[in-house]
MITI-779297 format. One line per 2 residues: number of its first residue (from 0); their letters; for each residue y, z, x of C-alpha. Coordinates in pm, whole numbers. Each point is the difference from the previous one (the first is absolute). Example, Ala and Ser with C-alpha at 12.3 -4.5 7.8 and 13.67 -1.06 7.14 Angstrom:
2
0) AS) -450 780 1230  344 -66 137
# end
This chain:
327
0) ME) 12159 23372 15248  355 116 83
2) QF) -79 10 348  -82 -376 44
4) GV) 327 -106 -86  57 -370 -72
6) LT) -379 -69 76  -79 147 -351
8) LG) 280 -161 -179  -200 -174 -251
10) SR) -187 258 -84  272 230 -35
12) LK) 172 -223 -234  -349 -41 -197
14) RL) -47 372 -66  352 50 -107
16) SD) -4 -302 -226  -370 142 -136
18) HL) 134 359 -78  298 -111 -147
20) FI) -171 -230 -209  -261 283 -112
22) QV) 330 239 -70  169 -268 -225
24) QE) -329 -87 -232  -41 378 -33
26) IY) 381 -9 -108  -87 -278 -257
28) SQ) -270 186 -123  143 342 -56
30) CD) 282 -208 -197  -275 -210 -171
32) IP) 151 -356 161  -265 -253 -69
34) IS) 41 -201 365  -179 25 332
36) AT) 280 104 254  -133 -386 198
38) YF) 155 -164 -297  366 110 68
40) PI) 122 -297 190  -121 -258 -239
42) LR) 108 206 -290  347 40 117
44) LL) 40 -313 137  -113 -196 -337
46) QK) 224 279 -163  303 -155 208
48) TG) -103 -350 -51  -168 -62 -346
50) SL) -249 -247 152  -147 -111 303
52) SV) -332 -210 115  -275 203 208
54) ME) 148 -180 291  321 56 -52
56) IA) -2 371 -21  -215 -22 337
58) ER) 281 -154 145  272 260 -125
60) LH) -243 278 112  -105 -125 314
62) LS) -340 24 -91  -308 -210 -20
64) HP) -86 -216 -266  -385 129 -35
66) AV) 168 393 6  213 -128 -288
68) SK) -258 -156 -168  -210 262 -55
70) QT) 240 290 -80  145 -274 -281
72) TK) -333 -31 -120  -56 361 2
74) MI) 351 86 -233  -103 -309 -241
76) KE) -297 181 -107  185 347 -11
78) NL) 204 -233 -269  325 90 274
80) LE) 76 -387 47  -14 -343 -200
82) KT) -89 -298 147  161 -319 -176
84) VD) -139 -353 144  254 -246 94
86) EQ) -24 -305 -321  112 -221 181
88) DQ) -206 46 345  -380 197 -118
90) RR) -3 105 364  299 199 -3
92) SS) 15 363 -162  261 251 14
94) LC) -16 371 -48  225 255 -180
96) LS) -22 318 -139  -153 54 -331
98) AF) 103 241 -261  -192 270 97
100) GL) 103 -51 380  345 15 -92
102) SA) -30 313 -183  -197 146 294
104) MQ) 323 -92 236  286 176 -230
106) RV) -283 304 -35  -16 41 394
108) EP) 373 -56 39  87 337 -10
110) VL) -302 74 259  141 -213 238
112) QE) 383 107 6  -129 346 96
114) MK) -219 -130 236  243 -177 151
116) II) 207 326 64  -279 165 148
118) LE) -140 -292 232  410 -55 127
120) KM) 4 409 88  -294 -65 197
122) TA) 138 -318 170  318 99 98
124) FS) 40 60 377  158 -159 249
126) SE) -181 -70 336  -42 -377 216
128) NF) -342 119 40  -238 -169 -253
130) MA) -299 220 117  198 300 1
132) SL) 131 -83 -381  -369 -60 -117
134) SS) -81 342 181  245 123 -252
136) LE) -69 -174 -311  -357 77 84
138) SQ) 24 411 25  172 -28 -366
140) VL) -202 -228 -163  -320 127 89
142) SS) 55 378 22  124 1 -379
144) SL) -79 -122 -285  219 -299 -111
146) AD) -192 12 -290  113 342 -147
148) KV) 369 -32 155  61 -277 -224
150) LD) -194 152 -320  201 309 78
152) RL) 335 -224 -75  -136 -151 -263
154) EP) -193 256 -260  112 315 -162
156) IE) 144 257 181  -86 409 -144
158) IV) 250 290 137  -220 285 -38
160) LL) -62 336 167  -169 50 325
162) ET) -373 33 54  -210 96 242
164) QH) -120 -374 33  360 -82 76
166) EK) 101 227 243  -122 -232 283
168) AF) 250 -262 -132  269 256 -14
170) YD) -28 30 361  -66 -312 140
172) LN) 318 -154 -178  253 273 76
174) MA) -137 -25 394  -4 -357 -28
176) WL) 410 6 -141  84 264 234
178) ER) -153 -204 352  176 -326 -149
180) YF) 377 187 -44  -53 318 188
182) PN) -279 -35 286  253 233 247
184) HI) 52 278 -278  -323 59 -158
186) VE) -27 397 6  -291 240 -20
188) KD) 129 91 -361  -41 -399 -79
190) RI) -388 4 86  -71 359 -192
192) TL) 173 -103 -288  -198 -301 -32
194) SN) -362 134 121  105 208 -257
196) PN) 172 -52 -325  -224 211 -232
198) QE) 32 329 258  383 -80 57
200) II) 136 -145 -293  -203 43 -300
202) EK) -88 341 44  340 88 59
204) GG) 104 -112 -328  46 -351 73
206) VV) -96 -349 -130  -147 -321 154
208) WV) 1 -320 -181  -195 -311 124
210) AI) 30 -350 -79  -339 -191 -66
212) RK) -151 -256 -157  -341 97 -91
214) TK) -309 -185 101  -379 57 -39
216) SV) -21 189 240  314 204 246
218) HS) 310 -15 -163  191 -259 223
220) VV) 345 269 69  338 -237 58
222) GT) 254 267 -26  63 384 -8
224) IA) 261 283 -79  33 385 1
226) FA) 180 236 -198  104 343 143
228) SM) 213 284 -152  268 141 219
230) EG) 4 406 81  312 143 -92
232) GS) 135 -144 -315  31 233 -343
234) SD) -216 -27 -290  277 -199 -170
236) LK) 45 -216 292  -292 -111 131
238) KG) -11 -262 307  -227 -244 130
240) EV) -119 -263 217  -148 -317 55
242) FK) -174 -113 322  -242 -244 149
244) LS) 79 -256 -220  -199 -270 189
246) VA) -137 -325 -167  -229 -265 204
248) EH) 157 -247 171  -179 -311 -169
250) AQ) 65 128 -303  397 65 58
252) GK) 182 -217 -274  -153 115 -309
254) GI) 176 274 -96  -238 233 105
256) AQ) 240 231 158  223 42 -289
258) RL) -285 80 -247  -135 282 244
260) LS) 422 104 61  25 32 -417
262) TA) -310 148 -61  125 320 214
264) ID) 327 -36 -128  -166 5 -334
266) FA) -266 298 82  358 229 112
268) TQ) 206 -57 -279  -275 86 -240
270) GG) -65 284 192  394 94 -24
272) FS) 125 -23 350  348 -4 46
274) TL) 13 -247 306  -205 -214 211
276) SL) 30 -21 347  -166 -245 315
278) ET) 52 -73 368  -11 -315 127
280) AS) 162 -218 264  291 -194 14
282) CL) -213 -305 253  -185 -77 -327
284) DV) 166 -204 -252  -249 -81 -251
286) AR) -77 352 -69  345 70 -21
288) HL) 97 -245 -223  -286 172 -287
290) YD) 156 338 97  354 -132 -128
292) KN) -143 -212 -291  -165 289 -128
294) GF) 303 275 48  -36 122 258
296) VE) 307 80 248  60 93 309
298) KP) 113 391 71  37 217 322
300) FP) -325 136 95  -19 346 -151
302) IP) -251 112 310  -117 -217 308
304) SL) -291 -186 -61  -297 47 150
306) YA) -15 -395 130  151 -130 245
308) RA) 12 -354 -133  161 138 -364
310) DV) 394 -62 18  56 -19 -375
312) YM) -23 250 -241  -3 -103 -379
314) EK) 6 171 -388  3 -96 -288
316) LL) 106 203 -281  -269 29 -303
318) IL) 59 -3 -389  -147 391 -70
320) KT) -261 -39 -296  90 258 -263
322) NR) -276 208 -242  147 -221 -253
324) DL) -6 -341 202  -396 90 75
326) S) -56 104 -360
# end
């Protein structure tokens, strides 16, 4: 429809609206929220005002009286609303949330907070051209699942070892990170490693972990990290490195990067490694804060980096585990 410009504006907005309602309803269903996505404006309004008549609701929301009357009738039947008749004027009545409706709105609040974060990211663009902005929003909403993104932020995340089913996500997440921050510094080594994590990392003695949300079908992968033993270390002073730490943009801010990094640090410590190193870039402020917080210290590069984008080398000294510690 985009090719017809403003002539299909109504159809495009309806398509976008219908898609969002379906996605929100899926989220509510997964989270056992007992309300319809279409009820939200009325429920939120009554949550804030206490009680209103059907006419007042229609005026506040700029909706037709018949449409509000039809919706509120359904909501009364579903025990979300209570109707109170004015004792002095039997023709006048008002609506308010029932105890069940209040409980439902309390339960949905965490869902709304995460949904707000995702939608704000989707609409964080500046354009003087409304149609261009609409196209940008459509490309984000219609090409990916809002429900999956919100559920990734709401439901438990596990850190597990990489399996075959995770390999595509390992590539996609890390490539998306490279394309966002260093589109002109992607080298063949990146593509080879990301395309073949089992051959390039695991079969060479390394480990790859992924952060996942388990679903009924394929795991939703929201983060990755890899560990490798560095060559040249003595048997008493083993050195390891961490790399390919990446978290999906929509899942950031939930502590996933910290959990992935902690997993690698614990693994290296338990494995008797004395030092853990990493390479990063000075422009990545959030990543640098994470590494500083976890005890990594900037040092000169022991050897030139394979990547032009990496201009910071950091190390963390680990507490060695003796046989007595492990017994």
